[in-house]
TIRODO-581845 format. One record per residue: x, y, z of N, C-alpha, C, CB in turn; residue in three letters. Coordinates in steps of 0.05 Angstrom, whole numbers, padded with zeros to 5 digits, always signed. Glycine has a CB too. Example, Ala and Ser with C-alpha at 12.3 -4.5 7.8 and 13.67 -1.06 7.14 Angstrom:
// residues 2
+00264-00114+00156+00246-00090+00156+00264-00066+00156+00226-00089+00181ALA+00257-00045+00142+00273-00021+00143+00258+00001+00157+00282-00012+00114SER
// end
This chain:
// residues 296
+00017-00024+00000+00000+00000+00000+00018+00025+00000-00019+00000+00024MET+00012+00043-00018+00028+00068-00019+00021+00086+00004+00023+00083-00046SER+00039+00104+00011+00034+00123+00033+00010+00140+00026+00058+00140+00039LEU+00007+00147+00001-00016+00163-00007-00043+00149-00001-00015+00170-00037GLU-00044+00124-00008-00068+00108-00002-00072+00103+00028-00068+00082-00017ASN-00050+00099+00042-00051+00094+00070-00062+00119+00085-00023+00087+00081LEU-00052+00142+00078-00061+00167+00091-00090+00172+00084-00044+00191+00082ILE-00099+00165+00060-00127+00169+00052-00146+00147+00060-00128+00172+00022SER-00135+00126+00073-00152+00103+00080-00174+00112+00100-00134+00081+00093ASP-00199+00106+00094-00221+00114+00112-00220+00099+00139-00248+00110+00099PRO-00205+00077+00140-00202+00062+00165-00174+00068+00176-00206+00031+00161ASN-00171+00088+00193-00144+00096+00202-00131+00075+00218-00146+00122+00218PRO-00104+00076+00218-00088+00057+00234-00094+00060+00264-00058+00060+00228LEU-00091+00038+00278-00092+00040+00307-00063+00034+00317-00113+00019+00320GLN-00054+00050+00335-00026+00046+00345-00026+00045+00375-00008+00069+00335VAL-00006+00032+00386-00001+00032+00415+00029+00035+00418-00011+00005+00428SER+00037+00045+00442+00065+00051+00447+00075+00037+00472+00069+00082+00449PHE+00100+00028+00471+00111+00015+00495+00133+00032+00507+00122-00013+00487GLU+00133+00034+00533+00153+00049+00548+00165+00030+00569+00141+00074+00562PHE+00188+00039+00580+00202+00024+00601+00203+00042+00626+00230+00015+00593SER+00200+00031+00650+00201+00048+00674+00230+00059+00677+00193+00031+00699PRO+00233+00084+00684+00259+00097+00686+00274+00088+00711+00256+00127+00686PRO+00301+00089+00709+00318+00081+00732+00328+00105+00748+00341+00065+00722ARG+00328+00129+00735+00339+00153+00749+00319+00176+00745+00367+00160+00737THR+00324+00197+00760+00307+00221+00757+00309+00233+00729+00314+00242+00779GLU+00334+00233+00719+00338+00244+00692+00323+00227+00671+00368+00244+00685GLU+00324+00200+00674+00310+00183+00656+00280+00186+00658+00317+00154+00661ALA+00270+00192+00683+00242+00196+00686+00232+00221+00672+00235+00198+00716GLU+00249+00242+00674+00242+00267+00660+00241+00263+00630+00263+00289+00666ALA+00259+00247+00619+00259+00242+00590+00235+00224+00582+00285+00228+00582LYS+00229+00205+00599+00205+00189+00594+00180+00206+00592+00202+00167+00616LEU+00177+00224+00611+00153+00240+00610+00152+00261+00588+00150+00254+00637TRP+00175+00269+00579+00176+00285+00554+00165+00268+00531+00205+00294+00548GLU+00173+00243+00529+00163+00225+00508+00133+00220+00510+00178+00199+00508ALA+00124+00215+00535+00095+00210+00539+00079+00235+00530+00090+00203+00568ILE+00087+00259+00539+00073+00283+00532+00073+00288+00502+00084+00307+00547ARG+00095+00282+00489+00098+00286+00460+00079+00267+00445+00127+00281+00451ARG+00076+00242+00454+00061+00222+00439+00031+00222+00447+00073+00195+00444LEU+00025+00233+00470-00003+00232+00480-00023+00243+00460-00005+00247+00505GLU-00018+00266+00446-00038+00277+00427-00044+00258+00404-00028+00303+00417PRO-00028+00238+00399-00033+00219+00377-00055+00199+00386-00008+00204+00370LEU-00063+00200+00411-00085+00184+00422-00082+00154+00414-00111+00195+00412GLN-00061+00141+00423-00058+00112+00418-00080+00097+00432-00031+00102+00428PRO-00084+00072+00423-00105+00055+00435-00097+00050+00465-00107+00028+00420SER-00072+00046+00470-00062+00043+00497-00032+00047+00497-00069+00015+00509PHE-00020+00049+00521+00009+00050+00523+00017+00029+00544+00020+00078+00531VAL+00037+00013+00539+00046-00008+00557+00072+00000+00571+00049-00035+00543SER+00075-00010+00595+00099-00005+00611+00111-00031+00619+00092+00013+00637VAL+00136-00035+00612+00149-00061+00615+00156-00068+00644+00175-00062+00599THR+00163-00093+00648+00169-00105+00674+00196-00119+00671+00146-00124+00684TYR+00216-00111+00686+00243-00122+00683+00245-00151+00687+00261-00107+00701GLY+00267-00163+00677+00272-00192+00680+00271-00199+00709+00299-00199+00667ALA+00256-00220+00716+00255-00229+00743+00238-00210+00761+00282-00232+00755GLY+00223-00192+00749+00207-00173+00765+00223-00151+00777+00193-00188+00786GLY+00246-00145+00766+00264-00126+00778+00255-00097+00778+00291-00127+00765THR+00235-00090+00761+00225-00063+00760+00197-00060+00771+00226-00052+00732THR+00189-00079+00788+00161-00080+00797+00151-00053+00807+00159-00101+00819ARG+00165-00041+00826+00156-00016+00838+00156+00007+00818+00173-00009+00862GLU+00177+00007+00801+00178+00029+00781+00156+00026+00760+00205+00029+00767ARG+00150+00002+00753+00128-00003+00734+00102+00007+00746+00126-00032+00726THR+00097-00001+00771+00072+00006+00784+00070+00037+00787+00071-00007+00812HIS+00092+00050+00794+00092+00079+00797+00086+00093+00770+00119+00089+00808HIS+00098+00082+00749+00094+00095+00722+00066+00092+00712+00113+00083+00702THR+00054+00068+00715+00027+00065+00705+00007+00081+00721+00019+00035+00704VAL+00011+00082+00747-00007+00099+00764-00005+00128+00756+00000+00095+00794ARG+00019+00138+00751+00022+00165+00743+00009+00171+00716+00051+00173+00742ARG+00011+00152+00698-00003+00155+00672-00033+00157+00676+00004+00131+00653ILE-00044+00140+00693-00073+00141+00699-00081+00169+00711-00081+00119+00718VAL-00064+00178+00729-00071+00202+00744-00066+00228+00729-00056+00203+00770GLU-00047+00228+00710-00038+00254+00699-00043+00256+00669-00010+00258+00704GLU-00052+00235+00656-00056+00236+00627-00083+00225+00618-00033+00221+00612THR-00089+00228+00593-00113+00216+00581-00108+00189+00570-00124+00235+00559SER-00084+00179+00573-00076+00153+00561-00087+00129+00577-00046+00151+00559LEU-00090+00106+00564-00098+00082+00578-00073+00064+00581-00121+00067+00562LYS-00063+00061+00605-00039+00045+00608-00044+00015+00611-00023+00055+00632PRO-00025-00001+00602-00025-00030+00606+00000-00037+00621-00027-00045+00579ALA-00002-00050+00643+00021-00057+00659+00031-00085+00652+00015-00056+00689ALA+00056-00088+00646+00068-00115+00642+00069-00130+00668+00096-00113+00628HIS+00065-00156+00667+00067-00173+00691+00077-00200+00682+00039-00175+00705LEU+00097-00210+00697+00109-00236+00690+00106-00256+00712+00139-00232+00684THR+00109-00282+00705+00108-00304+00724+00133-00306+00742+00103-00330+00710CYS+00155-00298+00731+00181-00303+00743+00184-00290+00771+00204-00294+00725VAL+00194-00306+00790+00203-00295+00815+00181-00288+00835+00218-00271+00810GLY+00156-00295+00829+00134-00288+00848+00117-00312+00853+00117-00265+00836HIS+00108-00315+00878+00088-00335+00885+00061-00325+00875+00087-00340+00916ALA+00042-00344+00873+00015-00336+00863+00002-00314+00879-00003-00361+00862LYS+00004-00317+00906-00008-00297+00923+00003-00269+00919-00004-00305+00952GLY+00030-00268+00914+00042-00242+00910+00033-00230+00883+00073-00245+00910GLU+00032-00247+00863+00022-00237+00837-00007-00228+00839+00025-00259+00815ILE-00023-00243+00853-00051-00236+00856-00054-00209+00870-00066-00257+00871ASP-00037-00204+00890-00037-00178+00904-00030-00155+00885-00018-00178+00928ASP-00010-00160+00867-00002-00140+00847-00025-00134+00829+00022-00149+00831ILE-00039-00155+00820-00062-00151+00802-00084-00135+00816-00073-00178+00792VAL-00090-00142+00840-00110-00127+00855-00102-00098+00859-00116-00139+00883ARG-00076-00093+00863-00066-00066+00866-00070-00050+00840-00037-00066+00874GLY-00066-00063+00818-00071-00049+00792-00100-00042+00789-00061-00067+00769TYR-00117-00061+00796-00146-00056+00793-00154-00032+00811-00162-00081+00801TRP-00145-00032+00836-00151-00010+00854-00141+00017+00844-00140-00017+00882ASP-00119+00016+00829-00107+00040+00819-00120+00050+00792-00077+00037+00814ALA-00140+00035+00783-00154+00042+00759-00142+00031+00733-00154+00072+00757GLY-00123+00013+00735-00111+00000+00711-00129-00023+00704-00081-00009+00716ILE-00137-00024+00679-00155-00045+00669-00143-00062+00647-00181-00033+00660ARG-00117-00060+00643-00104-00074+00621-00077-00084+00631-00101-00056+00596HIS-00072-00110+00627-00047-00122+00635-00035-00137+00611-00051-00142+00660ILE-00008-00134+00608+00006-00150+00588+00018-00174+00603+00028-00133+00573VAL+00007-00197+00599+00015-00221+00614+00037-00236+00599-00009-00239+00620ALA+00059-00241+00613+00083-00253+00600+00095-00274+00619+00104-00232+00593LEU+00108-00294+00606+00123-00313+00623+00146-00299+00637+00134-00336+00605ARG+00161-00283+00622+00184-00269+00633+00210-00283+00631+00178-00262+00662GLY+00232-00269+00637+00259-00279+00636+00270-00281+00664+00277-00262+00618ASP+00289-00298+00668+00302-00301+00694+00318-00276+00700+00321-00326+00694MET+00323-00270+00726+00339-00246+00732+00366-00246+00718+00344-00245+00762PRO+00372-00222+00707+00397-00220+00692+00395-00232+00664+00419-00233+00706GLY+00371-00243+00657+00367-00256+00631+00387-00278+00626+00368-00235+00609MET+00394-00292+00648+00413-00314+00645+00400-00340+00655+00439-00308+00661THR+00407-00362+00642+00397-00388+00651+00369-00395+00640+00396-00390+00681GLY+00363-00421+00640+00338-00430+00630+00315-00421+00649+00338-00461+00628ALA+00291-00418+00638+00268-00410+00653+00261-00431+00674+00244-00405+00635TYR+00256-00421+00699+00247-00439+00720+00223-00425+00734+00270-00444+00740GLN+00201-00439+00734+00177-00428+00747+00182-00427+00777+00152-00444+00740ALA+00170-00407+00790+00170-00406+00819+00155-00430+00831+00157-00379+00829HIS+00166-00441+00852+00154-00466+00864+00125-00462+00871+00170-00474+00888ALA+00118-00438+00880+00090-00432+00888+00077-00412+00869+00090-00421+00916ASP+00088-00410+00845+00078-00390+00827+00062-00401+00804+00100-00374+00816GLY+00054-00383+00786+00041-00392+00761+00063-00405+00743+00027-00368+00746TYR+00056-00428+00732+00076-00443+00717+00079-00435+00688+00070-00472+00719LYS+00059-00421+00678+00059-00414+00649+00042-00389+00645+00048-00437+00632SER+00044-00377+00622+00029-00353+00615-00001-00359+00615+00037-00342+00589THR-00011-00381+00603-00040-00387+00605-00050-00388+00634-00046-00413+00591PRO-00034-00400+00652-00042-00401+00680-00044-00373+00692-00022-00418+00697GLU-00024-00356+00685-00024-00329+00695-00048-00314+00685+00002-00314+00686LEU-00055-00317+00659-00078-00303+00648-00104-00312+00663-00081-00310+00618ILE-00107-00338+00667-00131-00347+00681-00132-00335+00709-00130-00378+00682ALA-00109-00333+00722-00109-00321+00749-00117-00292+00748-00082-00324+00761GLY-00107-00277+00728-00114-00249+00726-00144-00246+00721-00099-00236+00702ILE-00155-00262+00703-00183-00259+00696-00202-00267+00719-00189-00277+00672ARG-00192-00283+00738-00209-00290+00761-00211-00266+00780-00197-00314+00776LYS-00191-00248+00780-00190-00226+00798-00207-00202+00788-00162-00216+00802ILE-00206-00197+00761-00220-00174+00750-00224-00177+00720-00206-00148+00757GLY-00242-00161+00710-00248-00162+00681-00227-00145+00666-00276-00152+00675ASP-00202-00154+00667-00180-00140+00654-00180-00147+00624-00154-00148+00666PHE-00171-00127+00608-00162-00133+00581-00134-00145+00585-00161-00107+00563GLU-00128-00167+00571-00102-00181+00575-00089-00184+00548-00107-00208+00589VAL-00067-00170+00544-00051-00174+00520-00028-00194+00526-00039-00147+00510SER-00020-00208+00505+00002-00228+00508+00022-00224+00485-00009-00257+00508VAL+00043-00239+00485+00064-00236+00464+00063-00258+00444+00091-00234+00477SER+00075-00253+00421+00081-00274+00401+00107-00267+00387+00058-00278+00381PHE+00121-00287+00378+00147-00284+00365+00145-00294+00336+00169-00300+00380TYR+00144-00276+00316+00142-00284+00288+00164-00304+00280+00142-00260+00271PRO+00188-00301+00292+00210-00318+00284+00216-00341+00304+00235-00301+00281GLU+00198-00346+00321+00200-00367+00341+00214-00357+00367+00216-00391+00330ARG+00201-00362+00389+00212-00355+00415+00238-00370+00419+00192-00361+00438HIS+00259-00357+00430+00285-00371+00434+00283-00397+00449+00304-00353+00448PRO+00263-00400+00467+00261-00425+00482+00241-00445+00469+00252-00419+00510ASP+00229-00438+00447+00209-00455+00435+00221-00476+00417+00189-00438+00419SER+00210-00500+00417+00220-00521+00400+00212-00518+00370+00211-00548+00409PRO+00191-00503+00365+00182-00501+00337+00162-00478+00334+00169-00527+00329SER+00158-00470+00309+00138-00451+00302+00110-00461+00310+00139-00445+00272HIS+00105-00486+00305+00079-00497+00312+00073-00496+00342+00078-00526+00303GLY+00094-00499+00358+00091-00497+00387+00082-00469+00394+00117-00504+00402HIS+00094-00449+00382+00087-00421+00387+00058-00415+00380+00105-00402+00372ASP+00049-00427+00357+00021-00423+00349+00002-00436+00369+00017-00435+00321ILE+00008-00460+00377-00009-00474+00397-00010-00459+00424+00001-00503+00401ARG+00013-00448+00432+00014-00433+00457-00003-00408+00456+00043-00426+00464LEU-00002-00394+00433-00019-00370+00430-00049-00378+00432-00014-00356+00404LEU-00056-00401+00420-00084-00410+00423-00091-00416+00452-00089-00435+00406LYS-00072-00427+00467-00077-00433+00495-00080-00407+00511-00055-00449+00507GLU-00064-00387+00504-00067-00361+00517-00094-00349+00512-00044-00342+00508LYS-00103-00350+00487-00129-00339+00480-00151-00354+00495-00134-00341+00450MET-00149-00381+00496-00169-00397+00510-00170-00390+00540-00164-00426+00506ASP-00147-00381+00551-00146-00374+00579-00157-00346+00584-00117-00376+00589ALA-00161-00331+00563-00173-00304+00567-00158-00281+00555-00176-00299+00595GLY-00137-00286+00540-00122-00264+00527-00140-00251+00505-00096-00275+00514ALA-00137-00225+00502-00154-00210+00484-00138-00197+00461-00168-00188+00499THR-00112-00199+00461-00095-00188+00440-00067-00200+00441-00094-00156+00442ARG-00054-00203+00418-00027-00213+00417-00009-00192+00405-00025-00240+00400ALA+00012-00184+00420+00031-00164+00411+00057-00177+00402+00036-00144+00434LEU+00066-00170+00378+00089-00183+00367+00116-00173+00377+00088-00181+00338GLY+00135-00191+00381+00163-00183+00384+00170-00169+00358+00181-00208+00389GLN+00187-00148+00359+00194-00134+00335+00207-00153+00315+00213-00110+00341PHE+00200-00149+00290+00210-00166+00268+00211-00150+00243+00191-00191+00264CYS+00233-00152+00228+00237-00136+00204+00229-00152+00178+00266-00127+00202PHE+00221-00177+00182+00213-00193+00159+00183-00195+00158+00226-00221+00161ASP+00171-00179+00140+00142-00178+00139+00129-00205+00131+00133-00157+00119ASN+00144-00220+00115+00133-00247+00108+00129-00264+00132+00153-00260+00088ASP+00148-00264+00151+00145-00280+00175+00123-00271+00193+00172-00280+00190LEU+00119-00245+00195+00097-00234+00211+00070-00243+00199+00098-00203+00213THR+00067-00240+00173+00042-00248+00160+00038-00278+00162+00043-00239+00130ALA+00060-00294+00159+00057-00323+00162+00047-00330+00189+00084-00336+00156ARG+00058-00317+00210+00049-00324+00237+00019-00318+00240+00065-00309+00258PHE+00011-00294+00231-00018-00287+00233-00035-00307+00218-00022-00259+00221ARG-00027-00315+00194-00043-00333+00178-00045-00361+00191-00032-00336+00150ASP-00022-00370+00202-00022-00396+00215-00038-00396+00241+00007-00405+00220ASP-00037-00373+00255-00052-00371+00279-00082-00372+00273-00045-00345+00294ALA-00090-00357+00253-00119-00357+00245-00128-00385+00237-00124-00337+00222VAL-00111-00399+00222-00117-00426+00214-00120-00445+00238-00096-00437+00195ALA-00106-00439+00260-00107-00456+00284-00130-00448+00302-00080-00454+00299ALA-00146-00428+00294-00169-00420+00311-00165-00395+00328-00176-00442+00328GLY-00143-00381+00324-00138-00356+00339-00155-00334+00327-00108-00348+00339VAL-00172-00321+00343-00190-00301+00333-00184-00273+00345-00218-00308+00340THR-00166-00271+00364-00159-00245+00375-00140-00230+00356-00145-00248+00403ILE-00139-00203+00358-00121-00189+00340-00092-00197+00344-00124-00159+00345PRO-00078-00201+00322-00049-00207+00321-00035-00181+00311-00042-00232+00303VAL-00022-00168+00330-00012-00140+00325+00018-00140+00321-00020-00122+00348VAL+00028-00132+00298+00057-00131+00294+00071-00111+00313+00063-00123+00265PRO+00094-00119+00322+00111-00101+00337+00132-00088+00319+00124-00115+00361GLY+00135-00062+00320+00154-00048+00303+00173-00033+00320+00139-00030+00283VAL+00198-00032+00311+00220-00021+00328+00233+00002+00313+00241-00042+00334MET+00233+00026+00325+00250+00048+00315+00279+00040+00315+00246+00074+00331PRO+00293+00046+00293+00320+00034+00290+00342+00055+00288+00321+00018+00264THR+00339+00078+00302+00360+00099+00300+00387+00089+00310+00351+00123+00317THR+00387+00076+00334+00411+00064+00345+00414+00036+00335+00411+00065+00376ASN+00424+00033+00310+00424+00006+00298+00440-00015+00314+00435+00008+00270PHE+00464-00009+00324+00478-00029+00339+00462-00038+00364+00505-00018+00348PRO+00448-00019+00377+00432-00027+00400+00409-00045+00392+00421-00002+00413GLY+00396-00039+00370+00374-00056+00361+00384-00084+00353+00360-00043+00337VAL+00408-00085+00341+00420-00110+00333+00425-00128+00358+00446-00106+00318ALA+00434-00115+00380+00439-00130+00405+00412-00141+00416+00453-00113+00426ARG+00392-00124+00416+00366-00132+00426+00355-00155+00409+00346-00109+00426MET+00359-00153+00383+00349-00174+00365+00362-00200+00370+00354-00166+00336ALA+00388-00200+00376+00403-00225+00382+00392-00238+00407+00433-00219+00385GLN+00386-00222+00428+00375-00234+00452+00347-00245+00448+00374-00212+00474ARG+00332-00232+00430+00304-00240+00426+00300-00261+00404+00287-00216+00420ALA+00322-00268+00391+00319-00287+00369+00308-00276+00344+00302-00310+00378GLY+00310-00249+00341+00300-00236+00316+00324-00232+00297+00286-00209+00323ALA+00319-00235+00271+00340-00232+00252+00342-00203+00242+00335-00250+00228SER+00366-00195+00233+00370-00169+00222+00376-00173+00192+00394-00154+00236ILE+00359-00164+00174+00364-00168+00146+00387-00152+00136+00339-00160+00130PRO+00401-00163+00116+00425-00150+00105+00419-00122+00095+00437-00166+00083ALA+00396-00118+00083+00389-00092+00072+00387-00070+00093+00363-00093+00056TRP+00377-00078+00117+00375-00059+00139+00402-00051+00149+00357-00071+00162LEU+00420-00070+00153+00447-00064+00161+00461-00045+00141+00464-00090+00165ALA+00456-00050+00116+00469-00034+00095+00457-00005+00095+00464-00046+00067LYS+00432-00003+00102+00419+00024+00102+00432+00042+00123+00389+00021+00108ALA+00442+00030+00145+00455+00046+00166+00485+00046+00165+00446+00036+00194PHE+00496+00033+00145+00525+00030+00142+00538+00058+00139+00532+00012+00119GLU+00559+00064+00155+00573+00089+00152+00560+00113+00165+00578+00095+00124GLY+00538+00108+00180+00524+00131+00192+00528+00133+00222+00494+00128+00186LEU+00548+00120+00233+00552+00120+00262+00554+00148+00274+00577+00105+00269ASP+00566+00167+00259+00570+00194+00269+00550+00214+00257+00598+00203+00264GLU+00531+00204+00241+00512+00222+00227+00484+00218+00238+00513+00217+00197ASP+00479+00231+00261+00454+00226+00275+00429+00234+00259+00454+00241+00302VAL+00431+00257+00246+00407+00267+00231+00400+00249+00208+00413+00295+00220GLU+00420+00239+00193+00414+00221+00171+00402+00194+00182+00438+00215+00154THR+00413+00185+00204+00402+00160+00217+00373+00164+00223+00418+00153+00242ARG+00365+00187+00233+00337+00192+00240+00319+00191+00215+00334+00219+00254ARG+00329+00203+00194+00313+00203+00169+00310+00175+00158+00326+00221+00148ILE+00332+00160+00158+00331+00132+00149+00313+00116+00166+00360+00120+00148VAL+00315+00119+00192+00299+00103+00211+00269+00109+00207+00307+00108+00239ALA+00261+00134+00205+00233+00141+00201+00222+00129+00175+00229+00171+00202ALA+00239+00130+00154+00231+00119+00128+00227+00089+00130+00252+00127+00107THR+00246+00075+00142+00244+00046+00145+00219+00038+00161+00269+00035+00159VAL+00214+00053+00182+00191+00047+00199+00165+00051+00184+00192+00064+00225LEU+00163+00074+00171+00138+00080+00156+00134+00060+00133+00139+00108+00145ALA+00156+00053+00120+00154+00034+00098+00144+00007+00108+00181+00031+00083ASP+00155-00002+00131+00147-00028+00141+00117-00028+00148+00164-00036+00165GLN+00108-00007+00161+00080-00006+00169+00062-00006+00144+00074+00018+00186VAL+00071+00009+00124+00056+00010+00098+00053-00017+00086+00069+00030+00079SER+00076-00032+00086+00076-00059+00073+00058-00078+00089+00104-00070+00072ALA+00058-00076+00116+00042-00094+00132+00012-00086+00130+00051-00092+00162LEU+00007-00060+00127-00021-00052+00123-00032-00064+00098-00023-00021+00122ARG-00016-00065+00077-00024-00077+00052-00031-00107+00055-00003-00073+00030ALA-00020-00119+00076-00025-00148+00081-00048-00152+00100+00000-00161+00092ARG-00062-00130+00107-00086-00133+00123-00083-00126+00152-00096-00160+00121GLY-00060-00117+00161-00056-00109+00189-00066-00080+00193-00027-00112+00198PHE-00081-00075+00214-00091-00049+00219-00083-00037+00246-00120-00048+00217GLY-00069-00054+00263-00060-00045+00289-00029-00050+00291-00075-00060+00312GLN-00015-00032+00304+00014-00034+00306+00023-00025+00334+00028-00017+00284PHE+00042-00040+00344+00053-00035+00371+00082-00024+00368+00053-00060+00389HIS+00087+00001+00376+00113+00014+00372+00129+00011+00398+00109+00043+00365PHE+00153+00000+00395+00172-00002+00417+00188+00024+00417+00191-00027+00414TYR+00180+00043+00433+00191+00071+00431+00219+00074+00443+00172+00089+00445THR+00227+00056+00460+00253+00059+00474+00254+00086+00490+00277+00058+00454LEU+00230+00094+00498+00227+00119+00514+00235+00144+00499+00242+00117+00540ASN+00235+00143+00473+00241+00166+00456+00218+00171+00437+00268+00161+00440GLN+00209+00196+00435+00185+00202+00421+00188+00209+00392+00171+00224+00435ALA+00210+00223+00385+00211+00237+00359+00208+00218+00335+00236+00252+00357ASN+00221+00195+00336+00220+00177+00313+00192+00165+00310+00241+00155+00316LEU+00181+00156+00332+00154+00145+00331+00134+00166+00323+00146+00134+00359THR+00137+00190+00333+00119+00212+00326+00120+00218+00296+00125+00237+00342TYR+00145+00220+00286+00149+00226+00257+00137+00204+00240+00179+00229+00251ALA+00142+00179+00247+00131+00156+00232+00100+00157+00232+00141+00130+00242ALA+00089+00162+00255+00059+00163+00256+00048+00186+00239+00050+00167+00285CYS+00062+00209+00238+00053+00231+00221+00055+00223+00192+00069+00256+00227ARG+00077+00210+00184+00080+00200+00157+00057+00181+00149+00107+00186+00153ILE+00048+00166+00169+00027+00146+00164-00001+00157+00165+00030+00123+00183LEU-00003+00183+00169-00029+00196+00169-00042+00199+00196-00046+00181+00152GLY-00029+00193+00218-00040+00196+00244-00035+00224+00254-00028+00175+00264ILE-00056+00239+00259-00055+00267+00266-00059+00271+00296-00074+00283+00250ARG-00045+00289+00308-00049+00295+00337-00076+00308+00341-00027+00313+00348PRO-00089+00301+00364-00113+00314+00372-00107+00334+00394-00134+00293+00381GLN-00127+00350+00400-00123+00369+00423-00117+00353+00448-00148+00387+00427GLU-00097+00363+00463-00089+00348+00487-00112+00345+00506-00066+00363+00501SER-00114+00320+00517-00135+00315+00537-00122+00310+00564-00151+00290+00529LEU-00097+00321+00567-00083+00316+00592-00099+00326+00616-00056+00331+00592THR-00099+00310+00637-00114+00317+00661-00101+00340+00676-00117+00292+00679LYS
// end
């Protein structure tokens, strides 16, 4: 789909943005600059991540509560199985409900330090479907989950990932958010295979701003995502040229969303890395216009 047709599409794109809880006061100030910049685009929701092993629990909770209290945005709090007993997780979920949060991103999670094989807590939820069922017993939450177009690093097969997503949906998941992937064929294949297996919830591609290409390459390696040769070549020789990197990155991002829109996707999840400008520029290119601020 051309950008001209995309911008003129009577069915506008739906977008959501992901943020990470800040570790310092300076990082918190930058995060809130990004939130304020992106808020007028009125995303469907914004998610706040949860560190490996639950290491950012308090910062995540603080950030989503502040979003509820100070903005017009609808926050989704990430929650993982790792490192918590069921009772502790249930208390976290109740705390979110009491704080006005009605959307949770339920994940298995990684071990602390992202090292070693996954081990469920002896008294905890053993899997994401179990976690989802536990969340849904506590409150009528919207529950998003993850999918990996290129196979989860711990998964034995693509088919296993498809079956697991179906189990998550059957447990109460309402949306699947994709790990970032630069191969549109693989994203479309996963969606088509999931639909064939009976998955009826939205399968939403995850897209990654790529200004800091070496950083994205490192994240891709940890997540089992591939970096196509053409993308590496696009950023070749631009290490010291920040402005050109930004232009290239916005173009790559807009082009990917355009191509996925042509394949029938209408929702996209942006991994913002707590930086607004690239995501904002890409959304404007794609025809998403800011509305008057509804900040509380």
